[in-house]
N, C-alpha and C positions, 0 to 999 in steps of 0.2 A: 215318335210322332209329335208334331209341334202342338204345344198347348194353345187352345183357343183363348184369345184375349177378349174379355167381355166389352161390348160397346158401351161408351159412356151414356149416362142418362140424357134424355132430350134437353132437360133444363140446364144441365151443365154445359152441353154443347152450344145452346143458344146464348148462354152467358159469356162463353169464350170468344164468340164472333160478334163483331159490331153489326148493328142493324143497317141494312142498305135498302133504300127505297127502290123497288124494281123499276118504276117508271123513270125515276131520276137516273138510274144506271143505264137504262135504254137510251135516254136522250144523250148521256155523256158518250156512250159508244158511237152513236151516230155523229156527234160533233167531232170526235177523234178521227173517225173515218173521213169526214169532210176535210179536216185539216191536213191529212196525209196527201202528198202529191206523188202519185205513183209514176214511175218511169215507164212510159209506154213504148211500144215498138216503133210508133211513128216518131217519137222524140229521138230514139236511138238512130233511126234511119236518117233524120234530118241532121243530126250531129255528125254522123259519118260523112254525109254528103258535103257539109260545110268544111270539114277537115280536108277532104279530097280537093275541094275548090281552092282552099288556101295553099295546099302543096303545089297545085298546078300554077297558081299565081306566083309562088316563090320560084318555080322553075323558069317562068317567063322573065322575071326580074333578073335572075342569075344569068340567063342567056342574053340579056340586053334588049329584049323585045318589049319590055314594060318598064316604066319608071318606078323606082322605089319610093316608098312613102316618105322617107327622110329627104330625098331629093326634091319631092314636091313641096315639102314644107320649107326647105332652104330656098328654092326658087321664088316662093311667094314672100319670103322675108320674115318667116316666123322664128327662125333659129338664130339666137344671138350667141350663146355660149353653151357648150355641151359638158355636162358633169361626167367626165370619164372619157373613154375612147369613142371616136366617131364610128369606127368599124364595128365595135360591139353593138352600139345603138342601131346601126343600119342592119346588121345581121339579125338582131332580135326582132325588129319591126318587119323584116322580110320573111323569116322562117317561123314566127310564132305570133299568134293573135293575142298579143299582150294587152294588159289593161293599163289605162292611163287616167290620171286625175288632175284636176285644177282645184285648189282650195281658195275660198273667199271668206273673210271675216265680216260679219254684218255690223260694221261700225257706223254705218249710215243707213238711211231708209232706202237707198237705191244704189245700184252699181253705176259707174261712170264709164266713159269711152275707153279709159285705160284698162278697165277690167275686160273689155271685149277682145283685146289682142290675144291673151292666152286662151280665152274661151273659143276664139275662132280656130286656133290650132287644134283644140279638142274637138270642135265640130268637124274639121277635116278628117280627123282620125275616125270619128263616128261614121261618117258617110262612106268611109273606105273599109268598114267592117271591123274596127277595133272595139273592144269593151271600154266604155268611157264612164267616168264618175265625176260629177261636180259636187264638191264637198263644201258644205256650209259650216263655218266654224262657230257654232253656238257656244262651245266651251272655250275655245281659244280667244274669242272676242272679249271674254271677261278679263283677260290679261293684257292683250294688245301687243302687236308685233313691234318691237323697238327698232327694227331694221331701218336705217337711214334717218333716225330721229335723234335729236340731242335733248329734247324735252319730253318728259313722261306724258303719256296720253292722259287726258282728264277722265276720271272715273265716271262711267255712265250709270244712271239709275237702272235697276233691273227691269222696270217696265219699259224703258226706252230700248234696252237691248232686245226684249221680247218683241216689241213692235217692229224694230228693224229686221229681226229674224223672220217675222211673218211676211213683211213686205218683200224681202229678198227671196224668200222661198218661192212665193208665187211669181215673182219676176223671172227667176230661173226656170220655173215650170213653163211659163208662157213662152220664154225664149226658145226652149227646146222644141216646143210644138211648132213655132214659126220656122225653126231651122229645118225640120223635116219637110214642111210644106215648101219652103224656099228652095231646098235642094232638088225637089222634083222638077223645078223649072229648068235645071241643068242636067236632067236625066240621071240623077242619083236616086234610084228607086229603092224603097225599103226592102230589105232582105231579112229572112228569118234569123240569121246569125247576128244581126245588129243588136247591140245590147247597151243601154244607157241607164244610169242611176243618178238620183239626187238624194244625198244622204247628209245627215247632221252629226257631227262628232259628239254631240250630247248623248247620242244613242249608246255609246260605250263609256264615255267619261263619267256619266251620272252613276254608273254602277261599277266603276273601276277603283279598287283599293290602291292607295298610295304605295303600300308595301309591295304590291305586285310590280309596279313600275320600277321601284328601287331594286327589287330582286332580279328582274329580267333585263332591264336596260341600264341601271345604275353602274354596275361594275365595268361596263365598256366605255363609259363617258369620262374622259380624263379632264381634270380641271385646267391643266396647263393649256390644252388645246382650245378649250372654250374661252379662256381668258385672252388667247391670241387672236380671236376673230376681230375683224374690223369694226363690227357693230359695237362690241364691248369696249374696244379701245376708244372709239369715237365718243361714245356716251360718257365714259369715265374721264376722258381728258378734256373734251370740249363741251360736254353737256352737264346735266344735273345729277349725274351718277346713275348707276345701274342697280335696280332693285332685284331681290332674289326672284320675284315673280317674272320679271322681264328676262332674267338670266336663264330661267328654265323654259322660256317660250320655244326655243329650238328643240328641246326634248319633247315637248307636247306635240309639235309638228312632226317630229320623227316617229312618235308613237302612233299618230294618225296613219302615217304611211305603213308602219309595220302591221297595224291591225288590218288594214285593207290588203296588204301584201299577203297576209296569212289567210284571210277569210274570202277575199274576192279576186286574188291573183293580180293585184295592181303592181306593176313593175316600173312604170314610167310616171314621173312627176314633172309637170309643166308649171313654170312660175314666171313672175316678172323678173326684170333684170336685177332687181335688188334681192332676189331670193336665192341667188347662187350659193351663198354660204349655208343657208338652211337646207338646201337640196343636198349638198355635200354631207352635212351632218346627218341627214336622213339615210343616205346611202351607207355611211359608216355604221349607223345604229342597226340597220337591217342586216348588214354583213356580219356584225358581231353576234346578234341574237340568233340568226339562223345557223351559226356555227357552234354556239355555246349554250343553246337552250337546254334546260334540264329535262325536258320531255323528249324522249328519243323519236317519237312520231313527228315532232316539229323540227328537231335538229337535222341538219343536212351534213352528213359525214363527208361525202365526196363533193369536190368542187365541180359545179356544172354551170357553164357560161349561160345556159338557157334560163337559169334561175336568178341571175344577177339583177339588182335594181339599177336603173339608169334615170337620167333626167336632163332637161335642157331648159334654158330661159329664153324668153321672147324679148325683143328690143323695147326700150322705153319709148312711149309714144310722144313724139315731139314734132314741131313744125320744122320747115326748112331752115328757119332762123335759130333753132335750138330751144324754142319755148316749150315748156313742159305743160302737160294737161293732167289735172287731177284735183282731188279734194284739198291736198296740202298746198298746192300752187294757187288755189282760190279761183280757178277758171274751169271747174269741172263741167263737162257736158254729160248730164245725167241721162240714163237710159229709161227712166220713168217719165212718161209723157206729162204727168202732172207737175214735175219739177223742171223739165225741159220739154216744151211742147214740140209736136211734130213740125210745126211751122218754123220754130227757132232752130231745130235740128237741120231742117232743109236749108235755111239761110246760112247756117254755119258752114256746111259743106259747099254751098254755092259761092261763098266768099273765100274759100280755100285757095292758096297760091297754086299756080301751075306746077311748081316744083314738088308739091306734096301729093298731087292728085294720083299720079301713077302708083306711088307706094300705098296710098289709102285704098285704091281699087284692088290691089293685090291682098291687102290685109283684111279688109272688111267685106269682101264679096266672094261669091263662088264663080265669078266670071272667068272663063278660061284665059290663059295668058295670051294666046294669039289674038283673041278678041280685045283684050286690054290694049295690046299694041295698036290695033286698028282705031280704037277710041282715042288714044293719045295722038295718033297721026291726024285724026280729024280735029283734035284740039289744037294742034300746031298750025293747021291750015286756017282755022277760024277761031282764034282765042277769044274774041269779043263775044261770041255766042255761048261760050262755056259749055260745050257738049259733054265734056268729061265730068265737070262738076255736077251737072244736072243728072247724069246717069248715076254717079256716086250717091247723090242725095236720095234718089228714088230707090236704089238698091238697099241702102242701109236702113231707111225707114221701113221698107217692106220686110226686111229681116227682123227688125225690132218690134214693129207694131202692125204689120200686115199690109197687103196691097191696097186695101181701101183707104187706110190712113195715108199711104204714100201718094195716092191720087188726090186726096183732099188737100194735102200740103202743096202739091203742084198747082192745083186750081187756085188756091189762095194767092200763091206767088204770081201767077199769070194775071189774076184780076187786079192785083195791086200794082205790079211793075211791068206787065206785058210779057210776052213769051220770050223776048230776046234782049232784055235790058242788061247792059254790060255791068253796071255798077249797082250794087244792092245796098240800101240803107240799113241801119241798125234795126234789130227786131223791135225796139221800143217805139219806132215810128209807125208800126203797124199793129198797135195794141187793139184797135177796134176790130180788125180782121181776126185776131186771135180770140177775142172775146166772143165774136159771132160764131166762130168755128167751135169753140168750147160749148157754147149754148146749144148749137145744133147737135153736137155729139151726145150731150147729156140728154137731150130730148129724145134722141133715137134709141139710146141703148138701155134706158131704164124702162122696164116693162113689168107688168104684173106677173108674179112668180107662178100663179096658178092658171094662167091663160095659155092653153096649148097652141093657140093661133098667133100669139105674140112673137115678135122677133126674139130669137134666142140670144142670150148673153154668152159671149165667148171670151177668150183670153185677150183679144185686141180691142173689144168695145166695152169691157167691164168698167163700171163707174169707179171714181176715186175711192181708195181704200181707207185713207186716214181721215177721221172726223173727230170733232170735239162735241161733247154733250154735257149739259149741267147735271148736277147730282139729282135734282128733282125729277128729271126724266129717266133716271136709271134706278136709283135706290127705291126699294119697296114698290116697284111698278110691275104690272103684269108683263110677261115676256112679249105678248102681242103688241103692247104699246111701245116697248123698247125697239122691236123690229121696225115699227112704223117710224119712230123718231130717228132711227139710224138710216132711214131711207132704203131699207131692203124690201119693203112692201109698200103698196100704194094706199092702204087703209088699215085701220085697226082690225076690222073684221077679216081682212085677208091674212093679217098676222095671226089671228086666232085660228083660222082654218089651217094655216101652214104649221102652227105648233101642234094642232090636234093630229095632223097626219105625220108628225115628226119629219117635216121637210126642211127644217132649219137646224143649224148646228151652232154649238158654242164651244169656244176653246177651253180645254180642261186639262187636268193632269192625266198622264197615260193611265188607262184603266178606268177613267171617268171619275168625276167628283173633284171639286176644288179648282182654283184658278190655274191657268196654263203656266208651267214653269219655263224651262229653256228648250223645249222641243215641242213640235207640233202634234197635237192630238185633239180631235173634236168628238163631241157626243151630241146626240139628237136632243133638241129642246122639247119640253113638254109644257102643258098648261099647269105648271106647278104654282105654289104659293109665291107671292111677290118677294117674301123674305129670302127665298132660296137663291135669288140672283146674286146675293153677296158672296156666296161660296165660289163663284166663278170669276170674281174680280181679282186680278193679279196686282199685288202691291198697292191695293187701295184705289187705283186710278186707271186701270186698263182692262178693257173687256173686248173680246174678239168674237165676232159673229160671222156666220157664213150661210148663204142660201144658194143651193145648187153647187156648181163646180168652181165658178169664178167670181161670184158676188161675195166679196169679203169686206168686212168693215172692222178696222182696228179703232176702237172707241177710246179716246182720251177723256176721262171724267174729271171735271173741274167744278168748283163751287159755283153756285148761281150768280154770286156777285162778280166773280172773274169772267164768267160766260157773258154777262151783260157788258162788262168793260171791254171785252174783245169785240163787241158789236156783232156777234154771231147770232144766227137763228137756226131753228131746226123744226121739223114737223111736230106739232103739238106744243111748242114753246109758248106761242102767243095765247093759245087756249089755257095753258097752265097759269100764265100771269093773270089773265082775266078771272080765273077761278079763285086765285089768291086774293085779288082785289075785292071780289064779292064776299069772301070770308071775312076780310077786314071790316067791310061795311056792315055786315051782319053782326059782328062782335061789338062794334061801337054802338049799334042800335039796341043791344040787349037791355032789358029793364033792370033797375036796381031796387032792392028792398032791404032796408035797415043796414045800409052800407055794404051789402053783399049782392051779387048778381044771382039770379035764379036760372038753373040749367035743366030743370026737369023735363021741359017740353022741347028741348033742342035735339037735333040729330047728333049721332055719336061724335062725328068729327068736329062739330061746332062746340059740343060740350067739352071735349078734350082740350081744345085751344083755350076756351074760356077758363076752365079749371086751372090750366097751367099758368095763365096770366094772373089769375086771382091768387094762386099760391105764391107767386113771385111778389105780388103787391103786399101780401100778408107778411112775408119774410122781411121785406124792407121796413114795414111798420114795427115789427118786433125788434129789429136791429136799432131803429131810432129810439124806441123806448129803453132798450138796454143801455144805450149811450147816455141818455138823459139820467137814468138811475145812477150810473157810475159817476156822473158829474156831481149829483147830490151827495153821494157817499164820500167823495173826495173832499168836498167842502166841509162836511161834518168832521171828517178825520183830521183835517188841518186845524179846525177849531179846537178839538180836544187835545191835540198835540201841543197847541199853544198854551193850554191850561195845565200841562204837565201830566196828563193821563195817557196810559197805553190803551190801545184799541184791541179788543178781542175779535173773535170770528164774526163775520158779517153774513147775513142772509139777504140775498137780493130778492125782494118781494115788492109788488106794486105799492102797498100802503105800509108805511114804516113810522116808528117813533123810537127815540132813544130811552133806554131804562138802565138803571145801575143796580148792582147787587154786590154783596160781600163775597170775596173769594175765600171760602172756608177750606180750600185744599192746602193752604200754606200753614206752616207751624205757628203755634200760638205766640212764640217769642218774636216773630216777625210782624212788622206793621201790616194792618189789614189793607189789601189792595181793592180798589174799586174798578170793576170792568164794565164797559159799556157794550151793548149789543144792539144791532138793528133787527127788530123782530116785527112780526105781524101784530098790529094793534088788536086784532080779534083773538089772539092767542091768550 
């Protein structure tokens, strides 16, 4: 019979187990349940249906009754060079809903027209059912892509990189929304299987150990192969040399692809014409890792063509004469309407040569190819009316900024030049029209945040994001006043109500607290103490605020003197200057008593200013007295030295006289020395 083990005493049991608050445990269990996303029967049913639809689509393509995705891209001019075999790429895109991505480094506050070419290829994949990812290179922008360069990029301040990243993040977000609206115009209706993502590689690089990269990727990267690349040779022979950071850029880009290949199923990379070498390096890296990874769950023992990575490049955007477009060429057409207005964009396409229009219509629009042929036929029949250029300008502006902005740009052009003027002057000749349009747009789109009947702010009518504010309007200021000065609310009281309801957000470190580093994260603002705002300032001069979904302000903080020299103004700035002037006048009018000002009856802020100035004045007086005393001592010392005496230790006191005494510390056989000291005559 088994012996009964006595139960431990209650006190011993309670000491061995940690105390757990029952209500806290209950809340944690509820939170964990909310975070779990259960796979429902409805989700399984939709997944099975989408797979059957894709198989049926593949059968139609194989039988020749439907055009393949690669053929569509080739006919529209998106495919320049294929990294690998064309047959493999065609079969993968036909038989598998593969994932594709385009990467962009935020080295500027906006994308330009050259960035739109690979993105348009990605948009075509999206509206045809593929999984698409637009990758923002928050980490890789710290290094800079050396491809095609002979001079090393200038290092950007971290606050500039963060501001660029925020701008480009919201620009891509807005562009994706416009793409889905624009695609419905040509009967590409949203389906459940459509899947798109906007990710930042800081999400994995900020927590990736260097040892992990060296262990997983390092053994497969051969130095000889990397030294043989054209980018390295060109920079070593014709440029300023290749740094180790630039040398490792292809490895960082390859790791981006591998991470998304493993976690998101991204097998296709699309890049510019200069990215072919980096795409090849990424394919080699993925093939090495998937065959040699130490984890058997990741390692692919058997070769499967359905799992191979592939890629292609898009052509370089040029005119018929061979002129390039881009930031490096100095003629970039920016996609941000604050940098290139809709009117200027409209005029750019309207002045395009006839030889470029057909290619631009295929690259930058969703217009079907037969309709493009009809537009070009109309253009050939009446080239002076520029029907193709007008259609192109309207379509591109609608894609980038929405249909309302496209109509507004057309109205401006018609009011200035007429509906069928053949020759268009430079945009500088129409500065008044642009200013009037900008004023009209700003008056329409800025509305009180708490007014439910006001016009809603969306991606296309959101106000300008980048502003500059002086330190006096940010440091030690209530959050309601900062929101007002940034132009996010129409009054201080509205800012206070918005902060009370936690309807405004501030850029912070992931998890809350501290200035935003290199990835986007926002926390709700509160009516906290004014000193708390310093915790959210990045690198001492950058603050990011948001109200709603699209009202974002990237605040550059400068000194009051610099803000005044720039000739800028902001809500509350004039009031602040008047307040400072009143303080100065009040201080000058303070009474004096026995050489000191009295501050007992003054308000706190006045007393602090007065005490600070008085302390400075007292310090200057003490310094002057000290210099005068030193001058007297120097004169006496020179006089005694001339008489043949040595000088002993001096005491610096306001009232002095010289005395002499016998030095009794010396031996009796030595002559007696006389020492002189400066002492207080009251001693």
